[in-house]
C-alpha positions in Angstrom: -0.2 0.2 0.2 1.2 3.1 -1.1 1.7 5.5 1.9 -0.4 8.6 3.0 0.5 12.2 1.6 -0.5 15.5 2.4 -2.4 17.7 -0.7 -0.3 19.8 -0.3 2.9 16.7 -1.2 0.2 15.9 -4.1 0.4 19.4 -5.5 4.5 19.3 -5.3 4.0 15.7 -6.9 1.9 16.9 -9.5 3.6 20.0 -10.7 6.7 17.9 -11.4 4.5 15.4 -14.1 5.7 16.0 -17.4 2.6 17.9 -18.9 1.3 14.4 -20.4 0.4 12.6 -17.6 -0.9 16.5 -15.8 -3.1 16.2 -19.0 -4.2 12.7 -18.1 -4.3 13.1 -14.2 -7.5 15.4 -14.0 -9.1 13.6 -17.6 -12.6 13.1 -18.1 -11.6 10.5 -20.0 -9.7 8.7 -17.5 -12.3 9.5 -15.3 -15.0 8.1 -17.4 -12.6 4.6 -18.0 -12.7 4.5 -14.7 -16.1 4.7 -13.8 -16.9 2.3 -16.6 -14.4 -0.7 -15.4 -16.3 -0.2 -12.3 -19.9 -0.7 -13.7 -18.7 -3.1 -15.7 -16.7 -5.1 -13.0 -19.6 -4.3 -10.1 -17.1 -2.3 -8.2 -18.8 0.2 -5.8 -15.7 2.1 -5.0 -14.8 4.0 -7.3 -13.3 6.7 -5.6 -10.8 4.6 -4.2 -10.2 2.9 -8.3 -9.4 6.7 -8.6 -7.1 7.3 -6.5 -5.2 4.1 -7.2 -5.1 5.5 -11.2 -3.9 8.7 -9.5 -1.0 7.3 -7.4 0.8 5.5 -10.4 0.2 9.0 -12.8 2.0 11.0 -9.3 4.5 8.4 -8.8 3.7 6.9 -6.3 2.2 3.1 -6.9 4.5 1.7 -9.5 2.5 0.6 -12.3 3.8 -3.2 -12.0 2.0 -3.1 -8.1 -1.2 -2.0 -9.4 -2.7 -5.1 -10.2 -2.0 -6.4 -6.3 -3.0 -2.9 -4.6 -6.4 -2.7 -6.5 -6.8 -6.1 -5.4 -6.3 -6.0 -1.7 -7.3 -2.3 -1.5 -10.6 -2.7 -2.9 -11.2 -6.3 -2.3 -11.9 -7.9 -5.2 -11.1 -11.8 -6.3 -7.7 -11.6 -8.1 -9.6 -12.4 -11.4 -11.6 -9.0 -11.6 -8.2 -7.3 -10.1 -6.6 -8.7 -13.6 -9.3 -7.4 -16.0 -9.9 -4.0 -14.0 -6.1 -3.8 -14.3 -5.8 -4.4 -18.0 -8.6 -2.5 -18.9 -7.3 0.8 -16.5 -3.6 -0.1 -18.5 -4.7 -0.3 -21.8 -7.2 3.4 -22.1 -4.9 5.3 -19.4 -1.5 4.0 -18.7 -0.3 2.6 -22.2 -0.9 6.1 -23.9 1.3 7.6 -21.5 3.6 4.6 -21.1 7.0 6.5 -22.4 6.4 9.6 -19.7 5.5 6.3 -17.3 8.5 5.2 -17.8 10.5 8.1 -16.9 8.9 8.7 -14.2 9.5 5.6 -13.0 13.0 4.9 -14.8 12.1 1.7 -15.6 11.0 -0.4 -18.8 6.7 -0.9 -19.0 5.7 -4.0 -20.1 2.1 -3.8 -22.4 -0.6 -6.1 -20.3 -0.7 -10.0 -21.8 -3.5 -9.7 -24.3 -5.7 -12.6 -25.5 -4.8 -14.2 -28.4 -6.9 -13.1 -30.6 -8.3 -15.9 -32.8 -6.4 -16.4 -36.5 -8.0 -15.6 -39.6 -11.4 -17.1 -40.8 -10.5 -19.3 -43.5 -13.0 -21.8 -45.4 -13.4 -25.1 -44.3 -12.9 -27.7 -46.9 -16.5 -29.4 -47.9 -16.2 -33.4 -46.9 -18.8 -34.0 -49.9 -17.8 -34.8 -53.3 -18.2 -32.2 -55.6 -20.3 -33.1 -59.0 -22.5 -31.2 -61.7 -25.0 -29.2 -60.6 -27.6 -30.1 -62.9 -30.2 -27.3 -61.9 -27.9 -24.3 -63.3 -29.4 -22.9 -66.2 -26.8 -21.7 -69.0 -26.1 -18.3 -70.0 -27.0 -16.9 -73.0 
């Protein structure tokens, strides 16, 4: 769990952030993403999840500790925490990956993606081909 900071300390951290991260901290898009993730996963503690996301953006909580922190902090199941973390990573953290890497001086690897299905291929028919007697000749 991240240590508690005063409002003054949080503003000091915020003021040191690169512009891209400053923009995301108070972004309406990020807030909407957090709200949607909470709705989809039946999480009632939106403000707590928002705080954890902001902790990552402010340099307080390492991105690789985010999933474990929300699991214990929100009291949710491991698989739910994984889904929530993947969505937050994808829509909030990944677009500012470069700035987060600079902030934490570490390389952030994207979350494991579910394997996309391969291309749809035509299934070969097992019935033998025969002349279509119904077709009419073209004139």
